[in-house]
C-alpha positions in Angstrom: 0.0 0.0 0.0 1.5 3.3 -1.1 1.2 6.2 1.3 0.3 9.7 0.3 3.4 11.9 -0.3 3.3 15.6 0.7 5.0 17.8 -1.9 7.4 20.5 -0.9 4.9 23.1 -2.2 2.2 21.7 0.1 4.6 21.8 3.1 5.5 25.3 2.2 1.8 26.4 2.0 1.0 24.7 5.2 3.8 26.6 7.0 2.7 29.9 5.3 -1.0 29.5 6.4 0.1 28.4 9.9 2.4 31.4 10.5 0.2 34.1 8.8 -1.8 35.1 11.8 -3.4 38.5 12.7 -1.0 38.7 15.7 2.1 38.2 13.5 0.9 40.8 11.0 0.3 43.3 13.8 3.8 42.8 15.0 5.2 43.3 11.5 3.1 46.5 11.0 4.3 47.9 14.3 7.9 47.2 13.5 7.5 48.5 9.9 6.1 51.8 11.2 9.0 52.3 13.5 11.5 51.2 10.8 10.1 53.8 8.4 10.2 56.5 11.0 13.8 55.7 11.9 15.0 55.7 8.3 13.2 58.9 7.5 14.8 60.5 10.6 18.3 59.4 9.5 18.1 60.0 5.8 16.3 62.4 3.3 14.2 59.5 2.1 10.4 59.8 2.6 8.0 56.9 2.5 5.3 57.2 -0.2 3.5 53.8 0.4 2.9 53.3 4.1 3.4 50.1 6.2 0.0 48.5 5.2 0.8 48.7 1.5 4.4 47.5 2.1 3.2 44.4 4.1 0.6 43.7 1.4 3.3 43.9 -1.3 5.6 41.4 0.4 2.7 39.0 1.0 1.7 39.1 -2.6 5.4 38.7 -3.8 5.9 35.8 -1.5 2.8 34.0 -2.8 3.8 34.8 -6.4 7.3 33.4 -5.7 9.1 36.6 -6.7 10.2 37.0 -3.1 11.4 33.6 -2.0 10.8 32.3 1.5 12.5 29.2 2.9 10.6 28.1 6.1 13.6 26.1 7.2 15.8 29.2 7.3 13.6 31.8 8.9 10.1 32.3 10.2 7.5 34.2 8.1 7.6 37.3 10.4 11.3 37.8 9.9 10.9 37.1 6.1 8.3 39.9 5.9 10.4 42.3 7.8 13.4 41.5 5.7 11.3 42.0 2.6 10.1 45.4 3.7 13.6 46.5 4.7 14.8 45.3 1.3 12.2 47.4 -0.5 13.3 50.4 1.5 17.0 49.8 0.8 16.2 49.4 -2.9 14.3 52.8 -2.9 17.4 54.4 -1.2 19.6 53.0 -4.0 17.3 54.4 -6.6 17.2 57.8 -4.8 21.0 57.9 -5.0 21.1 56.7 -8.7 18.5 59.0 -10.1 18.8 61.9 -7.6 15.1 61.9 -7.0 15.9 62.6 -3.3 18.5 65.3 -2.6 21.5 63.7 -0.9 24.7 65.2 0.4 27.7 64.8 -1.9 29.6 62.8 0.8 26.7 60.4 1.5 26.5 57.1 -0.4 24.0 54.3 -0.4 25.9 51.9 1.9 25.5 54.0 5.1 21.8 54.5 4.3 21.3 50.7 3.8 23.1 50.1 7.1 20.7 52.6 8.7 17.8 50.4 7.5 19.4 47.2 8.8 20.2 48.8 12.1 16.7 50.1 12.5 15.2 46.7 11.8 17.5 45.1 14.3 16.7 47.6 16.9 13.0 47.0 16.5 13.4 43.3 17.2 14.4 44.1 20.8 11.6 43.3 23.3 10.0 46.1 25.2 8.8 44.6 28.5 8.4 47.7 30.7 5.3 50.0 30.5 6.5 53.5 29.5 6.3 55.9 32.5 7.9 59.0 30.9 6.1 62.3 31.0 5.7 62.3 27.2 3.4 59.3 27.4 0.3 61.2 28.5 0.9 64.0 26.0 1.4 61.5 23.1 -1.8 59.6 24.0 -3.7 62.9 24.0 -2.3 63.6 20.5 -3.6 60.2 19.3 -7.0 60.9 20.8 -7.2 64.2 19.1 -6.6 62.6 15.7 -9.0 59.7 16.5 -11.9 61.9 17.7 -15.2 60.1 17.0 -13.7 56.7 16.5 -15.0 54.9 19.6 -13.1 51.6 18.9 -9.7 53.4 18.5 -10.4 55.5 21.5 -11.1 52.3 23.5 -7.7 50.9 22.4 -6.0 54.1 23.6 -7.9 53.8 26.9 -6.6 50.3 27.3 -3.0 51.5 26.7 -3.6 54.2 29.4 -4.5 51.3 31.7 -1.1 49.6 30.9 -2.8 47.0 28.6 -0.2 47.0 25.8 -0.6 43.6 24.2 -3.3 42.4 21.8 -4.6 39.9 24.3 -4.8 42.4 27.1 -6.4 45.1 24.9 -9.1 42.7 23.7 -9.8 41.6 27.3 -9.9 45.2 28.5 -12.2 46.5 25.7 -14.2 43.2 25.2 -13.9 43.7 21.5 -14.1 40.8 19.1 -10.8 39.9 17.4 -12.2 41.2 14.1 -13.3 44.5 15.5 -10.0 45.0 17.3 -8.0 44.2 14.1 -10.0 46.8 12.1 -9.6 49.4 14.8 -5.9 48.7 15.2 -5.4 49.3 11.5 -7.1 52.7 11.8 -4.9 53.5 14.8 -1.8 52.6 12.7 -3.0 55.0 10.0 -3.6 57.7 12.6 0.0 57.1 13.8 1.2 58.5 10.5 -0.2 61.9 11.5 1.9 62.0 14.7 5.4 63.6 14.8 7.9 61.0 13.7 10.1 61.2 16.8 7.3 60.7 19.3 5.6 58.2 17.1 8.8 56.1 17.2 8.7 56.1 21.0 5.1 55.0 21.1 5.6 52.2 18.5 8.5 50.9 20.6 6.4 51.0 23.7 3.5 49.0 22.4 5.5 46.7 20.1 
């Protein structure tokens, strides 16, 4: 009796589906936001796409096979982050080549690419302590101002104010469904783009 053989493609797709969770995508989005903010702070480059579009792009490219993922070498989260960082590095190269972004004469692409890699590495450090600095209240007020009228987003911010900084804790605090939380969180991430880059970076590190 001949047993059923699982093809490499089936194994690959099984791992992809298993690892592609809402929680993982939230982590990637948080880290992508902070990565973009850090690169923009260190270089003249400015993001024209946004973290949501960048994540969508690397997912599509991975499924198409134009961005190869080997599950035996790294997990899907690291693959997505690497893909986003790679896209940004490529844009930095094009900025230097075509001068679409003004760069100093003494600045070349390698230091800029290293800035991207450094920012990505920094964002993988865990943040276990709840932020207690004076800026926290002021920044939360800024988020509330830009989220006026969005009850679900305001509920998430209220959870943060009560030291509930993880997805599980926020859902428990707000009693939202996972679907409602995910939609509200995406709106919150878009709101984050309106906040000053420096303070936004601090917030993203705190809730990552």
